[in-house]
N, C-alpha and C positions, 0 to 999 in steps of 0.2 A: 687332706690328710686327716685319717679320725681321727674320736678325741681318744684320751686313753679311760680305761676303764677305771673306776673307784668303788668304793664300797664304802658307804656308812652305818654304822651300829649305834641305834638312837635307844636311849633308857630313859622314861618320865615316867609322869601321871603318877607320881609317888605319894602316898596317904598310907598311914595306921590309923588303924578302928581295935580298940580293943572288945574281948570277947561279952564284954558285961553287956554291951549294948547291941541292938538285934542284927543278926547277920546279914553282909548286904548282899544283895540279890542281881549287882552290876553297878559299876562305878558311877557316882552322879557330877564329880566333878568338884563337888561342893567340899570344901576342906577349910581350917581353920587357917588362921595368916599365918604369916613364916614366924610369930614368936614361937612356934614347936618346940619342945624339948628333945626334939628327936630329929638326930643324924644319921648320915648311913654312907659309908664308903663304900664306892663303886672304882671295880678293879676290873681288868681285861687279861685274862690268861691265856698264852698260847700263840700269840698275835706280836710279836716285836716291833716295839712302835715305839715312838718318844709320847707322854702324855697319856699313856695309859690307865689312872688313877685318877678318882675326881672326890670329892667330899663335897654334900648336898645336905640340903634341911630337908627333911622326910615331917607336913604338913600333918595335922590329925583331924580327920573326918568331921563334920560337923556340918547338919542337914541348915542351919542357919545363915553359915558365910558362904556365900558360893565363892568360886575362885577358878581363874580360868586354866585350864590340864598346860601343862607346864613341863618344859626339857632340862632334864637333871643331867647329863653326861650325854655326848656324841665323840663317836672315835673313827678317824677315816683313817683308810687303806688301799695304796696302791695294789694292780696282781701282783707285780712281782712279792710281795709283803704277804700278800695272801696266798701264794703259792710256796712261801717258807713258813708259812703257818702250822701249829702243831696240827694234827688229826681233829684233837678233842679241844678246840678254845673252846671258852664257855664264861659270861658273866659272875663275876662273884660280888654277892651285896654282901655287907656288916651292918647292920643296924643298931644303935645306939641311943639310950637316954643320957642326957647331961647336962651339964653349962651349954650354954649357945657361944661361948667362947670360941673360935675353933682354933685358938692355940694351944688351948690344955683339953682338948675335943677329946681324945685319946690317954687322957693320961688319968682321966678322973672319971669319965663317962662309963657306964653300966651295957654291956653286950648284950643287947637281947635276941640274937639270933643272926645266923646267918643264910645266906642262899645262893645256890648256883644255877643260872640257868646255862642248858648248851648251846653250842651255835654249829649250823652247819653252813661255813662259808659261801661252799660249792655250790648252793641253790639261789646264790643272791648276787651273782652279777648277769642274769637277765631277767630277774623280776625281786620285786618287793617281796620278804618273808616277815610275817610274824612268829617269836619263837615263845612268847610268852605276855598276854595281856590279862589281868583278874589277879586274884586273891590268893595268898599263901599263907601258913602261920608262920611266924617266927618265932622258933621256939630250938633247943638242942636238943628234945626230945626226936629219938629217931624214928618213931610211929610214925608218920605223916598223918593219921587220924586223931591220934588223940594230940601232936602238935597242932592242927588244928583249931582242936577243940579248947585247949587250955592258953593258948598265946594269942597276943594281940598280933591284928591282922596287918598284912601290907601288900597294898593292891602297887604292883608297875606292870610298867608295857615295857617290852623289847622286840626292837623289829630291826630291821634291815635292809638295804633299798641298795640299785646299782645308782652312783651317783658319778657316769661319765663328765671329765675334763679335759679340756685343752691345755694343754703345760706349754710354756714359751720360756726359753732361755738366753739369757745376754748374751755375746758371744766377749763382751766386756765391761767394761767399768761404764755407767751412763755417761760420763763425763767425756770417755776417748769415744764417744759418737760411733759404739760396734753395731754389729747386724744383732737381729734377734733370731731365730730357728723357733720352729713350733717341733715339738719332739713326741716323738712314741716307741718308750723301747730302746734299741740301739739307732734307730734313725732319725735323723732331723733334716727339717729342710729350713731354709731361711724365706721369713714371711715379711719383715720389717728389716727397716735401716732407723736407727738414731742419729740427730743432728745436734746435738750440744753447742750452744752459744750464750754470747753477752747482746742484752740489746741496750744496742746505740742509743736509741731515741725510745724513753718509755713515757708515756700518757699517763700513769696510774700515777695520783697523787700518794708519798710514803708519807705516813705518821710516826716520827720514832719521838723518843724523850732521847735521845743521845744525843749531843753534839758533835761528837769525835762522828764524819760521815767515812772518813777512811777506814776504819773500823767495822763497817757495813760489809755484808757480804748480801750482793743484789743485782738483780739482772741477769738471774742465771735463767737460762729456758731450755727447752728440748721438745722437739719435733721430733715425731715418728715418719716416715713414711710406708708408701706399700712398694712394693717392687718395678710398680712402673715410677716413682718418684714422686708421688701425690703425697699428699698431707693428708696424715688419717685420726692424727690425734696429735696435742701436744699439751705441755706443762712450763707455766709460767709463772717465775716466782714472782709475788704481786706485793708483798708485804719484805722487806728486808728483814733478814735475822742481824740483830744488833745486840751488842751485849747490856744488860740491864747496868742501871748506875753504878760503878761500885765493885764490881765483879765484873768475871769474865765470860759468862753462862748469859744464854739467852733465856728467859725468863718464861714462865707459863705465861704472866701479866701482859708480855709485851711477844708473846710471837712470833716468829716468821710464817709465812704463808704461800701456798700456791695455787696457782685456779689451773682446773683441767677443761679442755676446752676439747670442742670438737668441730667439726665442717659445717657449714650450716646454708652450704651452696652459694654460690657467685662470689667465692674467695672470702666469704664472712666467717664468723666461729659464733659458736654459742656456746655458754659454762656448763660444765656436765657435774662438777664438784669442786670440792674447797677441800684442802689439807693446810694442818696448821701445825708446828711442831715445835718443840723447845727443850730446852736442858732440864732436867730435872734439879729441886735443890740439894742440898747439905752435901758436898761432896760424891753425890751420886754419877756412875757412869750412862743411867738412863737417858735413854731419849724417848721425851711423851710426846700422843702425837691424837689429832683429831681429825676424823675425817668425815664430810657428810656430801652428799646428793643433793644437789642444787636442781628441783623438778620447776620445768616450764610455769606451772601454774599451781603452784603452793609454795612453804615455806621450806625452806633445807631442813633437811631431816640427816641426823646423826646416825651414820653406819657404823662406827669402831672410834673407838679410843682406847688407848692403852700406852704399854711400856716397853723399847725394845732396849737391849743391852748393846752399849757403843763399843765395847769391848770385845764381846762374843758374837756378837749379832742376833739374827733372832728370826721370828715368821709374823706379820700383819696376815690381818685375817678379817676377811668382813662375811660374819658368817649370820641368816636372819631366821635359822629356824630356832632358836631360844625366846625369839622375841617379834615384831611386825615392824615391818618398813610400809605405813600405809602412807598415801599420798596425801589426804587429808587429818589425821589422827593416829596418834600414838600409840590407842589402843586396840587390841581386835583378838580375836578367839583361834585357838591352836587346838585340834585333836591328834594326837599320836596315835591314839588305836585308830584312824583309820590304814588301812593298807590299802591307797589307792596312788603308789607311785610318789611325787614329789608333793601334791597338792596338801597334803595335811590340813586340810578344811579352810585353807586363805582364800580371802573374797581376792576377786579377779583384777581391784581398782589398786591391792597390793603394788608398790615398786620392785621390790625383790624379794623375794623366800627361799628357801634352804641356804644352802652353800653359794655365795654367790664369788667370793673369789679369797685367795693368798700367795703372798708374796717372802718369799724366805731371802733373806739379808744377810751378809756376811759381815764382820767385826772390821774394827779401823784397822787393825794390822793382816788382814786379807784382802785379795783384791776380787773386789765384791762383783760377782756377777749373778744380778737377780735369776730368780727364777717364780716362774706366775704362773698355779693355776686357775683357769676360771670355768665356772661349771657350765655345760653346757646350753643350758634352758636360758641363761642371758648373756646368748654371742647369738645375734641373730645377722648382721653383717661385720664385712671389716673393720669398720669404726669402733664396734662396741667389744672386739679384741683387744683392738689402739689403745682404746680410753684405760682401758685396764693396764696395758703396757706402759702405758703415761704415769698413771698414779705409781709404780712401782718403781719407776725410774726417779719421780719425787722422793718418792721416799727413800730412796737411795742419797741421794743428791742431801736431804736431811740431814742425813746422820755426818755429812761432812760440815754442812752448816753450822750444824748446832755443838760442831767440837769448840773447844774451851778456846778463845781470843787468844790466849799467847802461845798455844800451837799454830806453826802456820801450813797453811792448805798446799797441797799440788799444786802443779806450776797449770795443770789446764782447768783451775778453777780460781788462778788469780787472773783480773785485768790487765 
């Protein structure tokens, strides 16, 4: 089945330059460090989607201090969302000068100016589009010529590109060994089956500071099979989820962990990624996580780390657009001004670039059926897609494993 069409809108390469300085002819990418007193609020108008507002630092331009090009905001949309969009969607950016504390930014900061960049999303489904790349005057003066002469100048790049993705949906909760369907619009077809189990014999030596082993949640495993019944990926709990001493929570200092593995031929498996999860402290309902990929010839690289509400659920995302995930170094350059598809000036040795995957998880009170989106460029075989599906299953199961130990798990999760 073909992938689903998606569109990404990217806003970046932000910099402020005072009119007292010489007028720049092009953006050199050299900016002052992030101690800049300038901030901006970036909104997307005319498209109904969560997360359509971002706050970002705007650096001061300086010829002395080099700084790589950077992404300030990104917005992702499926084709149905685009079809429902207004005829005149736009990016609206408000730039402020004020304190560096985000919590009081808009209460005490001075508004320097606002700009709007119109978007034509009908052009983007088949090719990348550059909507703006250059300098614009920040002023409330309605005369553009006077505004550019009198105001401070803002450099920005606004571009959009097609970002097709494979979409997979679990037909039930992972612990119930569900089917997984590939979805495109209203059409779905089975592509994987999942088998949840407990390991009877586990060669992994667990290190736990908790002496009450009956309280451990351990030995969980889920294997992803293709339609022929062959295993194509698996997630195995390699570090048990145990409560920290004197509490009912899995702590960040002693998280539970999963190993995501892939077939390596001749009935053997090779590690692909490691997921750690824990319960945030101070009566929080959030589950924290960290995922790192395990290259065969390099050190582990962290691709994602954040929190998800255990009560309401949320979205896990691996997105390497705002940074890089190289094989040998955590540093690299990135050029938002390029209109070369999804390349962004990345070097070929990078592990991942652009949007990689996301998994939408439901909260504790709902029947969780994860939905997984995977960027087409990251799927070259069945095993690639299955590894991301196994990761999504491990994330969903971690939400259960991180429940307070005073709460009883459902029967499928109890040995």
